[in-house]
C-alpha positions as CSV (number, residue, x, y, z in Angstrom):
1,M,-2.6,-7.3,-7.1
2,L,-4.1,-4.5,-4.9
3,M,-7.3,-4.4,-6.9
4,V,-7.7,-8.2,-6.5
5,A,-7.8,-7.7,-2.8
6,I,-11.3,-6.4,-3.0
7,L,-12.5,-9.9,-4.0
8,P,-13.5,-12.4,-1.4
9,L,-10.3,-14.5,-1.3
10,P,-8.8,-16.7,1.4
11,A,-7.2,-15.1,4.5
12,L,-3.8,-16.4,3.4
13,F,-4.0,-14.3,0.3
14,H,-4.7,-11.2,2.3
15,L,-1.9,-12.0,4.7
16,I,0.6,-12.4,1.8
17,L,-0.8,-9.2,0.3
18,R,-0.1,-7.3,3.5
19,W,3.5,-8.5,3.6
20,V,4.2,-7.7,-0.1
21,V,2.5,-4.3,-0.1
22,S,4.1,-3.3,3.2
23,F,7.6,-4.1,2.0
24,E,6.9,-2.4,-1.3
25,A,5.6,0.7,0.4
26,I,8.6,0.9,2.8
27,Y,11.0,0.5,-0.2
28,F,9.3,3.1,-2.3
29,S,9.0,5.4,0.7
30,Y,12.8,5.3,1.1
31,F,13.3,5.7,-2.7
32,A,11.0,8.7,-2.7
33,Y,12.9,10.2,0.3
34,S,16.2,9.7,-1.6
35,K,14.8,11.6,-4.6
36,A,13.5,14.4,-2.2
37,K,9.9,13.6,-3.1
38,I,8.6,14.1,0.5
39,G,4.9,14.0,-0.5
40,W,5.3,10.6,-2.1
41,M,7.4,9.4,0.9
42,I,4.5,10.3,3.2
43,A,1.9,8.6,0.9
44,F,3.9,5.3,0.9
45,A,4.5,5.5,4.6
46,I,0.7,5.8,5.1
47,M,0.3,2.8,2.8
48,A,2.8,0.8,4.9
49,F,0.9,1.8,8.0
50,F,-2.4,0.4,6.6
51,Y,-0.9,-2.8,5.2
52,N,1.4,-3.5,8.2
53,P,1.2,-7.3,8.8
54,L,2.8,-7.3,12.2
55,V,0.2,-5.0,13.9
56,P,-2.7,-5.1,11.4
57,I,-5.1,-2.3,11.1
58,I,-8.6,-3.8,10.9
59,V,-10.5,-2.0,8.2
60,T,-13.7,-3.6,6.8
61,G,-16.3,-3.1,4.1
62,S,-16.3,0.0,1.9
63,S,-13.4,1.6,4.0
64,W,-11.1,-1.3,2.9
65,L,-12.2,-0.9,-0.7
66,M,-11.2,2.8,-0.5
67,V,-7.8,1.9,1.0
68,C,-7.2,-0.7,-1.8
69,V,-8.2,1.7,-4.5
70,L,-6.1,4.6,-3.1
71,A,-3.1,2.3,-2.6
72,A,-3.4,1.1,-6.2
73,L,-3.7,4.7,-7.4
74,V,-0.7,5.9,-5.5
75,T,1.4,3.0,-6.8
76,L,0.4,3.6,-10.4
77,L,0.9,7.4,-10.2
78,S,4.3,7.0,-8.5
79,I,5.5,5.1,-11.6
80,R,5.2,8.4,-13.5
81,F,6.1,11.0,-10.9
82,V,8.8,9.4,-8.8
83,Q,11.8,8.9,-10.9
């Protein structure tokens, strides 16, 4: 879902994406904290900061592409390393 965000899609999709990713990031940040994986907790907290739907951080162009790719990478890597 995060990699689809780099496509030119309607604004509603990006709003829903912000909500889903921010809740996911907050949940996994807490989960990483409970497993004493502080580095992963910080990574997910930063992701929640960038995808916050209530006070959106406006990032455009190649910077947003980098945020999407890094968020997808963190999410995929966490599957293996946060257990």
